[in-house]
GUBA-184468 format. One record per residue: residue in one letter; residue number from 0; x, y, z of N, C-alpha, C in turn; chain. Coordinates in Angstrom, 2 decimals, padded with zeros to 5 digits, m for minus. Example, Ala and Ser with C-alpha at 12.3 -4.5 7.8 and 13.67 -1.06 7.14 Angstrom:
! GUBA-184468
> aa,i,n_X,n_Y,n_Z,ca_X,ca_Y,ca_Z,c_X,c_Y,c_Z,ch
> A,0,013.19,m005.69,007.80,012.30,m004.50,007.80,013.20,m003.30,007.80,A;
> S,1,012.85,m002.25,007.08,013.67,m001.06,007.14,012.90,000.03,007.87,A;
//
This chain:
! GUBA-184468
> aa,i,n_X,n_Y,n_Z,ca_X,ca_Y,ca_Z,c_X,c_Y,c_Z,ch
> M,0,007.93,001.39,m015.64,007.78,000.56,m014.46,006.31,000.56,m014.06,A;
> S,1,005.74,m000.59,m013.86,004.34,m000.70,m013.49,004.17,m000.61,m011.98,A;
> A,2,002.92,m000.45,m011.56,002.63,m000.46,m010.13,003.01,m001.79,m009.52,A;
> K,3,002.86,m002.85,m010.31,003.25,m004.18,m009.82,004.75,m004.22,m009.54,A;
> A,4,005.53,m003.64,m010.44,006.99,m003.64,m010.27,007.42,m002.79,m009.08,A;
> T,5,006.62,m001.77,m008.74,006.96,m000.91,m007.60,006.32,m001.41,m006.30,A;
> G,6,005.62,m002.53,m006.36,004.97,m003.07,m005.17,003.66,m002.39,m004.83,A;
> L,7,003.08,m001.70,m005.79,001.85,m000.96,m005.54,000.65,m001.51,m006.32,A;
> A,8,000.73,m002.75,m006.75,m000.39,m003.35,m007.49,m001.66,m003.34,m006.65,A;
> W,9,m001.52,m003.51,m005.35,m002.69,m003.48,m004.46,m003.40,m002.13,m004.54,A;
> A,10,m002.63,m001.05,m004.65,m003.21,000.30,m004.73,m003.92,000.49,m006.07,A;
> E,11,m003.30,000.01,m007.13,m003.91,000.08,m008.45,m005.26,m000.64,m008.46,A;
> E,12,m005.29,m001.81,m007.85,m006.52,m002.61,m007.79,m007.60,m001.87,m006.99,A;
> L,13,m007.24,m001.28,m005.86,m008.21,m000.53,m005.06,m008.74,000.68,m005.84,A;
> C,14,m007.89,001.32,m006.62,m008.34,002.46,m007.44,m009.37,002.00,m008.47,A;
> R,15,m009.13,000.85,m009.09,m010.09,000.33,m010.07,m011.42,m000.04,m009.43,A;
> K,16,m011.39,m000.50,m008.18,m012.61,m000.93,m007.49,m013.39,000.23,m006.88,A;
> S,17,m012.73,001.32,m006.58,m013.41,002.45,m005.94,m014.43,003.06,m006.88,A;
> G,18,m015.55,003.44,m006.34,m016.56,004.12,m007.14,m016.71,005.57,m006.75,A;
> S,19,m015.86,006.05,m005.86,m016.00,007.40,m005.31,m015.53,008.47,m006.27,A;
> T,20,m016.23,009.59,m006.26,m015.79,010.78,m007.01,m015.10,011.77,m006.08,A;
> C,21,m014.86,011.34,m004.85,m014.17,012.18,m003.86,m012.73,011.68,m003.71,A;
> P,22,m011.76,012.43,m004.22,m010.37,011.99,m004.12,m009.92,011.73,m002.67,A;
> A,23,m010.41,012.54,m001.73,m010.03,012.35,m000.33,m010.53,011.00,000.18,A;
> D,24,m011.72,010.60,m000.23,m012.25,009.30,000.18,m011.46,008.16,m000.45,A;
> V,25,m011.09,008.31,m001.72,m010.27,007.28,m002.38,m008.94,007.17,m001.66,A;
> L,26,m008.34,008.30,m001.32,m007.06,008.29,m000.60,m007.20,007.54,000.73,A;
> E,27,m008.27,007.79,001.46,m008.48,007.10,002.74,m008.64,005.60,002.53,A;
> E,28,m009.32,005.19,001.46,m009.43,003.77,001.14,m008.04,003.17,000.92,A;
> L,29,m007.22,003.88,000.18,m005.86,003.41,m000.10,m005.02,003.34,001.17,A;
> M,30,m005.07,004.40,001.97,m004.23,004.45,003.16,m004.70,003.49,004.26,A;
> A,31,m005.95,003.04,004.19,m006.47,002.08,005.17,m006.12,000.64,004.81,A;
> A,32,m005.62,000.42,003.62,m005.27,m000.94,003.20,m004.15,m001.48,004.07,A;
> P,33,m004.21,m002.74,004.41,m003.15,m003.32,005.25,m001.77,m003.27,004.60,A;
> E,34,m001.74,m003.20,003.28,m000.46,m003.14,002.56,000.17,m001.75,002.60,A;
> C,35,m000.60,m000.75,002.99,m000.10,000.62,002.95,000.82,000.89,004.13,A;
> P,36,002.05,001.29,003.85,002.96,001.63,004.94,002.53,002.93,005.62,A;
> A,37,002.94,003.10,006.86,002.60,004.32,007.58,003.24,005.55,006.93,A;
> F,38,004.44,005.39,006.40,005.19,006.50,005.81,005.92,006.01,004.57,A;
> G,39,006.48,006.93,003.83,007.37,006.56,002.75,006.86,006.84,001.36,A;
> P,40,007.67,006.46,000.36,007.41,006.84,m001.02,006.18,006.21,m001.65,A;
> A,41,005.53,005.26,m001.01,004.25,004.76,m001.56,003.27,005.91,m001.70,A;
> H,42,003.35,006.88,m000.79,002.45,008.02,m000.82,002.68,008.91,m002.04,A;
> H,43,003.85,008.79,m002.65,004.16,009.55,m003.86,003.37,009.02,m005.04,A;
> F,44,002.84,007.82,m004.91,001.92,007.25,m005.89,000.47,007.45,m005.45,A;
> L,45,000.20,007.22,m004.17,m001.17,007.17,m003.68,m001.95,008.48,m003.88,A;
> A,46,m001.32,009.61,m003.63,m002.04,010.89,m003.75,m002.53,011.10,m005.18,A;
> G,47,m001.66,010.95,m006.14,m002.06,011.13,m007.54,m003.01,010.05,m008.01,A;
> A,48,m002.83,008.82,m007.53,m003.72,007.72,m007.91,m005.14,008.00,m007.44,A;
> A,49,m005.28,008.55,m006.24,m006.61,008.90,m005.73,m007.26,009.95,m006.62,A;
> M,50,m006.49,010.92,m007.08,m007.01,011.97,m007.95,m007.47,011.37,m009.29,A;
> L,51,m006.66,010.51,m009.88,m006.99,009.92,m011.17,m008.21,009.01,m011.06,A;
> A,52,m008.29,008.21,m010.00,m009.42,007.30,m009.84,m010.72,008.07,m009.67,A;
> A,53,m010.71,009.11,m008.83,m011.92,009.90,m008.62,m012.33,010.62,m009.91,A;
> A,54,m011.37,011.13,m010.65,m011.68,011.80,m011.92,m012.31,010.82,m012.90,A;
> A,55,m011.78,009.62,m012.97,m012.37,008.59,m013.85,m013.79,008.27,m013.41,A;
> N,56,m014.00,008.16,m012.11,m015.34,007.86,m011.59,m016.31,009.01,m011.84,A;
> A,57,m015.79,010.23,m011.96,m016.62,011.40,m012.23,m016.89,011.57,m013.73,A;
> G,58,m016.35,010.67,m014.54,m016.63,010.70,m015.97,m015.54,011.28,m016.84,A;
> Y,59,m014.37,011.59,m016.24,m013.29,012.10,m017.09,m012.81,010.97,m017.99,A;
> P,60,m012.77,011.20,m019.30,m012.39,010.12,m020.21,m010.90,009.80,m020.13,A;
> G,61,m010.59,008.60,m020.43,m009.19,008.17,m020.44,m009.08,006.75,m019.94,A;
> D,62,m007.95,006.19,m020.12,m007.67,004.81,m019.72,m007.03,004.84,m018.34,A;
> L,63,m007.83,004.57,m017.30,m007.33,004.65,m015.93,m006.14,003.71,m015.72,A;
> D,64,m006.19,002.51,m016.28,m005.07,001.59,m016.12,m003.78,002.18,m016.69,A;
> A,65,m003.87,002.77,m017.86,m002.68,003.38,m018.48,m002.22,004.58,m017.67,A;
> Q,66,m003.17,005.38,m017.16,m002.81,006.53,m016.35,m002.10,006.10,m015.07,A;
> L,67,m002.63,005.08,m014.41,m002.00,004.60,m013.18,m000.62,004.01,m013.45,A;
> A,68,m000.46,003.32,m014.57,000.85,002.77,m014.93,001.85,003.90,m015.16,A;
> E,69,001.42,004.93,m015.83,002.30,006.08,m016.07,002.65,006.78,m014.76,A;
> L,70,001.67,006.92,m013.88,001.93,007.52,m012.58,002.91,006.68,m011.77,A;
> A,71,002.77,005.37,m011.82,003.71,004.48,m011.12,005.13,004.70,m011.63,A;
> E,72,005.27,004.84,m012.93,006.58,005.07,m013.54,007.17,006.41,m013.06,A;
> R,73,006.39,007.45,m013.16,006.87,008.78,m012.79,007.15,008.87,m011.29,A;
> S,74,006.23,008.38,m010.48,006.39,008.54,m009.03,007.52,007.68,m008.47,A;
> S,75,007.92,006.64,m009.19,009.02,005.80,m008.72,010.35,006.55,m008.73,A;
> C,76,010.39,007.69,m009.42,011.61,008.50,m009.48,011.73,009.46,m008.30,A;
> V,77,010.69,009.54,m007.48,010.68,010.47,m006.34,011.03,009.67,m005.08,A;
> P,78,012.22,009.86,m004.55,012.66,009.04,m003.41,011.99,009.44,m002.10,A;
> G,79,012.03,008.53,m001.16,011.61,008.86,000.19,012.46,010.01,000.70,A;
> G,80,011.87,010.89,001.46,012.60,012.02,002.00,012.78,013.15,001.02,A;
> S,81,012.07,013.12,m000.12,012.21,014.20,m001.10,011.80,015.55,m000.50,A;
> C,82,010.91,015.51,000.48,010.49,016.76,001.13,011.68,017.46,001.76,A;
> A,83,012.55,016.69,002.38,013.73,017.28,003.03,014.89,017.44,002.06,A;
> R,84,015.09,016.46,001.21,016.26,016.47,000.32,016.08,017.35,m000.91,A;
> W,85,014.88,017.37,m001.47,014.61,018.16,m002.67,013.86,019.44,m002.36,A;
> G,86,013.22,019.50,m001.20,012.36,020.63,m000.90,011.02,020.55,m001.59,A;
> V,87,010.64,019.33,m001.99,009.37,019.10,m002.70,008.70,017.88,m002.11,A;
> C,88,007.53,018.06,m001.53,006.77,016.94,m000.98,006.33,016.02,m002.12,A;
> G,89,006.56,014.74,m001.95,006.19,013.77,m002.98,004.69,013.68,m003.21,A;
> A,90,003.87,013.96,m002.20,002.42,013.93,m002.38,001.97,015.07,m003.29,A;
> A,91,002.55,016.25,m003.10,002.22,017.38,m003.98,002.70,017.10,m005.39,A;
> A,92,003.91,016.55,m005.51,004.44,016.20,m006.83,003.54,015.16,m007.50,A;
> S,93,003.05,014.21,m006.72,002.18,013.16,m007.24,000.90,013.75,m007.84,A;
> C,94,000.31,014.71,m007.15,m000.89,015.36,m007.69,m000.56,016.10,m008.98,A;
> G,95,000.61,016.73,m009.03,001.05,017.39,m010.25,001.25,016.40,m011.38,A;
> M,96,001.87,015.27,m011.07,002.05,014.23,m012.08,000.70,013.75,m012.61,A;
> A,97,m000.24,013.54,m011.69,m001.55,013.03,m012.08,m002.28,014.01,m012.99,A;
> L,98,m002.24,015.30,m012.66,m002.90,016.29,m013.51,m002.22,016.36,m014.88,A;
> A,99,m000.90,016.31,m014.88,m000.17,016.33,m016.14,m000.52,015.11,m017.00,A;
> I,100,m000.64,013.96,m016.36,m001.01,012.73,m017.09,m002.43,012.86,m017.64,A;
> A,101,m003.37,013.28,m016.80,m004.76,013.39,m017.23,m004.92,014.37,m018.39,A;
> Q,102,m004.13,015.45,m018.38,m004.22,016.46,m019.44,m003.31,016.15,m020.62,A;
> D,103,m002.58,015.05,m020.53,m001.63,014.66,m021.57,m000.63,015.78,m021.84,A;
> N,104,m000.14,016.39,m020.75,000.85,017.45,m020.88,002.15,016.90,m021.45,A;
> A,105,002.86,017.75,m022.12,004.16,017.43,m022.70,005.07,018.64,m022.51,A;
> P,106,006.40,018.43,m022.53,007.32,019.54,m022.28,007.12,020.77,m023.17,A;
> L,107,006.66,020.58,m024.39,006.49,021.72,m025.29,005.02,022.09,m025.49,A;
> K,108,004.13,021.48,m024.73,002.70,021.78,m024.84,002.35,022.85,m023.81,A;
> A,109,001.95,024.02,m024.29,001.67,025.14,m023.38,000.39,024.94,m022.58,A;
> E,110,m000.64,024.39,m023.20,m001.93,024.22,m022.53,m001.80,023.27,m021.33,A;
> G,111,m002.22,023.76,m020.17,m002.18,022.95,m018.96,m000.91,023.07,m018.15,A;
> W,112,000.16,023.54,m018.77,001.46,023.60,m018.10,001.42,024.55,m016.91,A;
> S,113,001.00,025.79,m017.13,000.98,026.78,m016.05,000.06,026.37,m014.92,A;
> E,114,m001.13,025.88,m015.25,m002.10,025.50,m014.23,m001.55,024.40,m013.33,A;
> T,115,m000.87,023.45,m013.92,m000.31,022.35,m013.13,000.79,022.87,m012.21,A;
> Q,116,001.64,023.74,m012.72,002.71,024.32,m011.89,002.12,025.13,m010.74,A;
> L,117,001.10,025.93,m011.03,000.46,026.74,m010.00,m000.21,025.87,m008.94,A;
> M,118,m000.84,024.78,m009.38,m001.47,023.88,m008.41,m000.43,023.29,m007.47,A;
> V,119,000.66,022.79,m008.01,001.70,022.19,m007.17,002.27,023.23,m006.21,A;
> A,120,002.48,024.44,m006.68,002.97,025.51,m005.80,001.98,025.75,m004.66,A;
> H,121,000.70,025.76,m004.97,m000.34,025.94,m003.95,m000.31,024.79,m002.94,A;
> L,122,m000.21,023.57,m003.43,m000.16,022.41,m002.53,001.06,022.47,m001.63,A;
> L,123,002.20,022.80,m002.20,003.43,022.89,m001.41,003.32,023.96,m000.33,A;
> E,124,002.70,025.08,m000.65,002.53,026.11,000.37,001.64,025.61,001.51,A;
> K,125,000.53,024.98,001.17,m000.38,024.47,002.21,000.32,023.43,003.09,A;
> I,126,001.08,022.55,002.48,001.81,021.53,003.23,002.88,022.18,004.11,A;
> A,127,003.63,023.10,003.54,004.70,023.77,004.29,004.16,024.54,005.49,A;
> R,128,003.00,025.10,005.37,002.43,025.90,006.45,001.95,025.05,007.63,A;
> T,129,001.92,023.72,007.48,001.60,022.89,008.65,002.73,022.94,009.66,A;
> G,130,003.93,023.25,009.19,005.03,023.52,010.10,005.84,022.35,010.61,A;
> A,131,005.67,021.17,010.03,006.45,020.04,010.54,006.64,018.98,009.46,A;
> P,132,007.81,018.36,009.45,008.05,017.27,008.51,007.56,015.94,009.07,A;
> R,133,007.79,014.90,008.31,007.67,013.50,008.74,006.25,013.01,008.97,A;
> C,134,005.31,013.40,008.11,004.01,012.75,008.14,003.45,012.69,006.73,A;
> C,135,003.69,011.57,006.08,003.24,011.37,004.71,001.72,011.33,004.61,A;
> K,136,001.06,010.80,005.62,m000.40,010.72,005.61,m001.01,012.13,005.67,A;
> R,137,m000.52,012.96,006.60,m001.03,014.33,006.72,m000.81,015.09,005.41,A;
> D,138,000.41,015.01,004.89,000.73,015.76,003.69,m000.04,015.25,002.48,A;
> S,139,m000.28,013.95,002.40,m001.09,013.40,001.30,m002.52,013.90,001.41,A;
> R,140,m003.05,013.93,002.63,m004.42,014.43,002.83,m004.53,015.89,002.42,A;
> I,141,m003.57,016.69,002.83,m003.59,018.10,002.45,m003.51,018.24,000.94,A;
> A,142,m002.58,017.54,000.32,m002.38,017.64,m001.13,m003.65,017.28,m001.89,A;
> V,143,m004.26,016.17,m001.53,m005.45,015.71,m002.25,m006.63,016.64,m002.03,A;
> R,144,m006.85,017.08,m000.81,m007.97,017.99,m000.56,m007.78,019.32,m001.29,A;
> E,145,m006.58,019.83,m001.28,m006.31,021.11,m001.95,m006.31,020.96,m003.48,A;
> A,146,m005.93,019.80,m003.98,m005.88,019.58,m005.44,m007.26,019.38,m006.04,A;
> T,147,m008.23,018.97,m005.24,m009.55,018.63,m005.76,m010.19,019.74,m006.59,A;
> P,148,m010.28,020.98,m006.10,m010.90,022.01,m006.95,m010.08,022.33,m008.21,A;
> W,149,m008.77,022.20,m008.13,m007.93,022.42,m009.30,m008.25,021.39,m010.38,A;
> F,150,m008.35,020.12,m009.98,m008.68,019.05,m010.93,m010.07,019.27,m011.52,A;
> S,151,m011.04,019.63,m010.67,m012.40,019.86,m011.17,m012.40,020.92,m012.26,A;
> R,152,m011.70,022.03,m012.01,m011.64,023.11,m013.01,m010.89,022.68,m014.26,A;
> A,153,m009.72,022.09,m014.08,m008.87,021.75,m015.23,m009.47,020.66,m016.10,A;
> L,154,m010.14,019.70,m015.47,m010.66,018.55,m016.22,m012.14,018.68,m016.57,A;
> G,155,m012.80,019.68,m015.98,m014.21,019.88,m016.29,m015.11,018.79,m015.72,A;
> V,156,m014.74,018.25,m014.57,m015.56,017.23,m013.90,m015.89,017.71,m012.50,A;
> E,157,m016.92,017.16,m011.93,m017.34,017.53,m010.58,m016.79,016.50,m009.60,A;
> L,158,m015.67,016.83,m008.96,m015.11,015.96,m007.93,m015.70,016.36,m006.59,A;
> A,159,m016.08,015.37,m005.81,m016.71,015.62,m004.52,m015.66,015.97,m003.47,A;
> L,160,m016.08,016.79,m002.53,m015.24,017.10,m001.37,m015.62,016.13,m000.25,A;
> P,161,m014.71,015.88,000.69,m015.03,014.94,001.77,m016.20,015.43,002.61,A;
> A,162,m017.04,014.50,003.03,m018.25,014.84,003.77,m017.95,015.25,005.21,A;
> A,163,m016.91,014.68,005.79,m016.66,014.93,007.21,m015.16,014.99,007.48,A;
> D,164,m014.85,015.59,008.62,m013.46,015.58,009.08,m013.10,014.15,009.47,A;
> L,165,m011.83,013.88,009.52,m011.41,012.54,009.90,m010.34,012.60,010.96,A;
> S,166,m010.14,011.49,011.56,m009.15,011.37,012.63,m008.10,010.37,012.20,A;
> C,167,m006.84,010.73,012.31,m005.73,009.88,011.89,m005.66,008.61,012.73,A;
> A,168,m005.47,007.49,012.04,m005.39,006.21,012.73,m003.96,005.76,012.98,A;
> V,169,m002.98,006.51,012.51,m001.58,006.06,012.66,m000.73,007.03,013.48,A;
> A,170,m001.34,007.97,014.17,m000.59,008.95,014.94,000.38,008.29,015.92,A;
> E,171,m000.05,007.19,016.52,000.80,006.50,017.51,002.06,005.92,016.88,A;
> Q,172,002.01,005.66,015.58,003.16,005.08,014.88,004.20,006.13,014.49,A;
> N,173,003.85,007.39,014.64,004.73,008.47,014.21,005.34,009.17,015.42,A;
> T,174,006.60,008.91,015.67,007.27,009.53,016.82,007.42,011.04,016.65,A;
> A,175,007.25,011.53,015.42,007.33,012.97,015.17,005.96,013.60,014.97,A;
> C,176,004.90,012.90,015.40,003.53,013.41,015.23,003.40,014.77,015.91,A;
> M,177,002.71,015.68,015.26,002.48,017.02,015.78,001.40,017.02,016.87,A;
> G,178,000.71,015.92,017.03,m000.36,015.86,018.02,m001.48,016.81,017.70,A;
> E,179,m001.90,017.56,018.70,m003.04,018.47,018.56,m002.84,019.53,017.48,A;
> A,180,m001.62,019.82,017.09,m001.36,020.82,016.06,m001.69,020.32,014.66,A;
> C,181,m001.84,019.01,014.51,m002.16,018.42,013.20,m003.66,018.54,012.93,A;
> P,182,m004.03,018.95,011.73,m005.46,019.07,011.43,m006.20,017.74,011.41,A;
> Y,183,m005.48,016.63,011.41,m006.12,015.31,011.36,m005.95,014.52,012.64,A;
> H,184,m005.40,015.13,013.66,m005.22,014.44,014.95,m006.58,014.30,015.61,A;
> G,185,m006.80,013.18,016.29,m008.10,012.85,016.88,m008.61,013.78,017.87,A;
//
């Protein structure tokens, strides 16, 4: 299934146009798009797409279009509410999918397998420690920021960290917003 088939062609296009080596900045570009929903399974693609786009911009070899298509296929299997129903945040899973795709991991390939599992476990812990469900933007931001050093080490590229803190632009749309307890609240 392509990004076009999942309704995410706009995100794929933004990834191709971005020149940033900072995954957090790419994610913000994606989440600022008018097509981006405030919540939901689109974020299960966006987090990993930001990682792949930034890695490509940092010189990691590979076919970004093919990687994004594969990510669209894999992430389409992660339903909305997976954080509550599966106990696995889709943004963390997306980063894991992206690293697995970039490293060309396979079920019987040992190289890269443990590192990817450990990264996702780390992301899930950081997300869980925020203490509240129902904010795909917050959890995507946490996942991408925490995944950045893992990707840099695993792929041997220098991914940039975000230059400044940011303030969430959709807090008012989230009736379950943590407010001041959220690291991205204004």
